[in-house]
DRENVEX-601747 format. One line per 10 residues: number of its first residue (from 1); their letters; for each residue x, y, z of N, C-alpha, C, O. Coordinates in steps of 0.1 Angstrom, whole numbers. Layout:
<sites>
NUM> A> X:Y:Z:X:Y:Z:X:Y:Z:X:Y:Z  ... .
</sites>
This chain:
<sites>
1> MPSPTATRYR> -57:359:55:-54:360:69:-63:350:76:-75:350:74  -57:342:85:-65:332:92:-75:339:102:-72:350:107  -86:332:104:-96:338:113:-90:337:128:-81:329:130  -96:345:137:-92:344:151:-93:330:157:-85:326:165  -104:323:153:-106:309:158:-95:300:153:-89:292:161  -92:301:140:-81:293:134:-68:296:141:-60:286:143  -65:308:143:-52:312:150:-52:306:164:-42:301:169  -63:307:171:-64:302:185:-62:286:185:-54:281:193  -68:279:175:-66:265:174:-52:262:172:-46:252:178  -45:269:163:-31:266:159:-23:269:172:-13:261:174 .
11> EQLGLSYPAA> -25:279:179:-18:282:192:-20:271:202:-10:266:208  -32:266:203:-35:256:213:-31:242:209:-26:234:217  -32:238:196:-29:225:192:-15:223:185:-10:212:184  -9:234:182:4:234:175:3:231:160:13:230:153  -9:229:155:-12:226:141:-25:233:138:-33:238:146  -28:233:125:-41:238:120:-51:228:125:-47:216:128  -64:232:126:-74:222:131:-75:210:121:-76:199:126  -76:212:108:-76:201:99:-64:191:101:-66:179:101  -52:196:102:-41:188:104:-41:181:117:-38:169:118  -46:187:128:-47:181:141:-58:170:141:-56:159:147 .
21> SYRLIRKLLF> -69:173:134:-80:163:132:-75:150:125:-78:139:129  -67:152:114:-62:141:106:-52:133:115:-53:121:115  -44:140:123:-35:132:132:-42:124:142:-39:113:145  -53:130:148:-61:123:158:-68:111:152:-68:100:158  -74:112:140:-80:101:133:-70:90:130:-74:78:132  -58:93:126:-48:83:123:-44:76:136:-43:63:137  -43:83:147:-40:77:160:-51:68:165:-49:57:170  -63:72:163:-75:64:167:-75:51:158:-77:40:163  -73:53:145:-73:41:136:-62:31:140:-65:19:141  -51:36:143:-40:27:147:-43:20:160:-40:8:161 .
31> SLLVESKRAI> -49:27:169:-52:21:182:-62:10:180:-61:0:186  -72:12:171:-82:2:168:-76:-10:161:-79:-22:164  -66:-8:153:-59:-19:146:-51:-27:156:-52:-39:155  -44:-21:165:-37:-28:175:-46:-36:184:-44:-48:187  -57:-29:188:-66:-36:197:-73:-48:190:-75:-58:197  -75:-48:177:-81:-59:170:-71:-68:164:-74:-78:157  -58:-66:168:-47:-74:163:-46:-75:148:-43:-85:142  -49:-63:141:-48:-62:127:-37:-53:122:-37:-49:110  -28:-49:131:-17:-40:127:-6:-48:121:5:-48:126  -9:-54:110:0:-63:102:1:-57:88:-9:-54:82 .
41> CLRCKQPIDS> 13:-56:83:15:-51:69:10:-60:59:13:-72:59  2:-55:50:-3:-63:39:8:-69:30:7:-80:26  19:-61:28:29:-65:19:39:-75:25:42:-85:19  45:-71:36:56:-80:42:51:-88:54:59:-97:58  39:-87:58:33:-95:69:40:-93:82:38:-101:92  48:-82:84:54:-79:97:45:-69:104:37:-62:98  46:-69:118:38:-59:126:41:-45:122:52:-41:118  30:-37:123:32:-22:121:32:-17:136:23:-18:143  44:-11:139:47:-8:153:42:6:158:42:8:170  40:15:149:36:28:153:27:35:143:26:31:131 .
51> VEDMTIDHMI> 20:45:147:11:52:138:19:59:127:14:60:115  32:63:129:40:69:119:45:59:109:48:62:98  44:46:112:48:35:103:36:28:97:37:17:92  25:35:96:13:29:90:8:38:79:7:50:80  5:31:68:-2:38:57:-14:30:53:-15:17:55  -24:36:48:-36:29:42:-32:24:28:-26:32:20  -35:12:26:-31:5:13:-44:-1:7:-54:-3:14  -43:-3:-6:-54:-9:-13:-49:-23:-18:-39:-24:-24  -56:-33:-15:-52:-47:-19:-52:-48:-34:-43:-54:-40  -63:-43:-41:-63:-42:-55:-61:-27:-59:-69:-19:-55 .
61> PWRNKADAQE> -50:-24:-66:-47:-10:-69:-58:-4:-77:-65:-10:-85  -61:9:-74:-72:16:-80:-67:25:-91:-75:29:-100  -54:29:-92:-50:39:-101:-51:33:-116:-49:21:-118  -56:42:-125:-57:39:-139:-66:27:-142:-64:20:-151  -76:25:-133:-86:15:-135:-100:21:-139:-102:33:-135  -107:14:-147:-121:20:-151:-130:22:-139:-138:31:-138  -128:13:-128:-136:14:-116:-128:20:-105:-130:15:-93  -120:30:-107:-111:36:-97:-118:40:-85:-114:37:-74  -130:47:-86:-137:52:-74:-142:41:-66:-141:41:-54  -147:31:-72:-153:19:-65:-141:12:-57:-143:9:-46 .
71> LFYDIENIAF> -130:10:-64:-119:4:-57:-113:12:-46:-109:7:-35  -112:25:-48:-107:34:-38:-115:34:-25:-109:34:-15  -128:35:-27:-137:36:-15:-142:23:-9:-148:23:1  -139:12:-16:-143:-1:-11:-136:-5:2:-124:-8:2  -143:-5:13:-137:-9:26:-131:-23:26:-121:-25:32  -137:-32:18:-132:-46:17:-118:-46:10:-111:-56:10  -115:-35:3:-103:-34:-5:-92:-27:3:-80:-25:-2  -95:-23:15:-85:-15:24:-77:-25:33:-82:-34:39  -64:-22:33:-55:-29:42:-45:-18:47:-47:-6:44  -35:-22:54:-25:-13:60:-11:-18:57:-9:-31:57 .
81> SHPRCNSSTL> -2:-9:55:12:-13:51:21:-3:57:18:8:61  34:-8:58:45:2:62:46:11:50:44:7:38  50:24:52:53:33:41:63:27:31:61:29:19  73:21:36:83:16:26:78:4:18:82:3:6  69:-4:23:62:-15:16:52:-9:6:51:-14:-6  45:1:10:34:6:2:40:14:-10:34:15:-21  51:21:-8:56:30:-19:61:22:-31:61:27:-42  64:9:-29:68:1:-41:56:-1:-50:59:-4:-62  44:0:-46:33:-1:-54:30:11:-64:22:10:-73  38:22:-61:36:34:-69:45:33:-82:43:41:-91 .
91> RERCRQGHLF> 54:23:-82:63:23:-94:55:20:-107:45:12:-106  59:25:-118:52:23:-131:59:11:-138:53:6:-147  71:8:-134:79:-3:-141:85:-13:-131:87:-9:-119  87:-25:-135:93:-35:-126:108:-32:-126:113:-22:-133  116:-39:-118:130:-37:-117:138:-39:-130:148:-33:-132  132:-47:-139:138:-50:-152:134:-39:-163:139:-39:-174  125:-30:-159:121:-19:-168:108:-22:-175:104:-14:-184  101:-33:-173:89:-36:-180:78:-28:-174:77:-26:-162  69:-23:-183:58:-14:-178:47:-23:-171:44:-33:-176  43:-18:-160:32:-24:-152:18:-20:-159:11:-12:-153 .
101> ADDNVLYDAN> 16:-25:-171:3:-23:-178:-6:-34:-174:-2:-45:-169  -19:-32:-176:-29:-42:-172:-26:-56:-177:-29:-66:-170  -21:-57:-189:-18:-70:-195:-5:-76:-191:-1:-87:-195  3:-68:-183:16:-73:-179:17:-73:-163:28:-72:-158  6:-75:-156:6:-75:-142:-1:-88:-137:-12:-92:-141  6:-93:-127:0:-104:-119:-1:-100:-105:7:-91:-100  -10:-105:-97:-11:-101:-83:-9:-114:-75:-16:-124:-78  0:-114:-65:2:-126:-57:-9:-126:-46:-17:-118:-45  -8:-137:-38:-18:-139:-27:-18:-127:-17:-28:-125:-11  -7:-120:-16:-7:-108:-7:-12:-95:-14:-13:-85:-7 .
111> GARRCRTCNR> -15:-96:-26:-20:-84:-34:-9:-76:-40:-11:-66:-46  3:-81:-39:15:-74:-45:15:-76:-60:12:-87:-64  19:-66:-67:20:-67:-81:33:-74:-85:43:-73:-79  32:-82:-96:43:-89:-101:43:-87:-116:32:-86:-123  55:-86:-122:56:-84:-137:54:-97:-144:61:-107:-141  44:-98:-153:41:-110:-160:52:-114:-169:55:-126:-169  59:-105:-175:70:-108:-184:82:-114:-176:87:-124:-180  85:-108:-165:96:-113:-156:92:-127:-150:100:-136:-149  79:-128:-146:75:-141:-141:76:-152:-151:80:-163:-148  72:-149:-164:73:-159:-175:88:-163:-177:91:-175:-179 .
121> EKMRRAYHRK> 97:-153:-177:111:-156:-179:116:-164:-167:125:-173:-170  112:-161:-155:117:-169:-144:112:-183:-145:120:-193:-142  99:-185:-149:94:-199:-150:101:-207:-161:104:-218:-160  105:-200:-172:112:-206:-183:126:-210:-179:130:-221:-182  133:-202:-171:146:-205:-166:145:-217:-157:154:-226:-157  135:-217:-148:134:-229:-138:131:-241:-146:136:-252:-142  123:-241:-156:119:-253:-164:132:-258:-171:135:-270:-170  140:-250:-177:152:-254:-184:163:-259:-174:170:-269:-177  163:-253:-162:173:-258:-152:169:-272:-147:178:-280:-146  156:-274:-145:151:-288:-141:153:-298:-152:157:-309:-149 .
131> KKQRG> 151:-294:-164:152:-303:-175:167:-307:-177:170:-318:-180  176:-297:-175:190:-300:-176:195:-309:-164:203:-318:-167  189:-308:-152:193:-316:-141:188:-330:-143:195:-340:-139  177:-332:-150:172:-346:-152:180:-353:-163:180:-365:-164  187:-345:-171:196:-351:-181:190:-352:-194:196:-357:-203 .
</sites>
């Protein structure tokens, strides 16, 4: 059973106190991003227009890394993305089905993951296409 204080906070704020605090911190963070002109998506480079359209993103993914805690908490590794752009980083496989393992991942200048196998195949096709054009 919630305490009388928790019940009062929920009645006054419309949410639990932790949920209301989280919402306030996100609004404050978004306000600071807009003010500093940094409300730009890491992945697509388009403006982030609202607090609801903002997620915290990591430029270098931290999941399944030996130094996961360091990468997760490193302020220099933090950026912001649209939810739709950030969710693509959660995939375990590329569109062709290749596993995003450490030895099969490339990171582009924006920090987005690329499949090394697909990239190699793309480069091979481009090479053969140019070779064929030259005769």
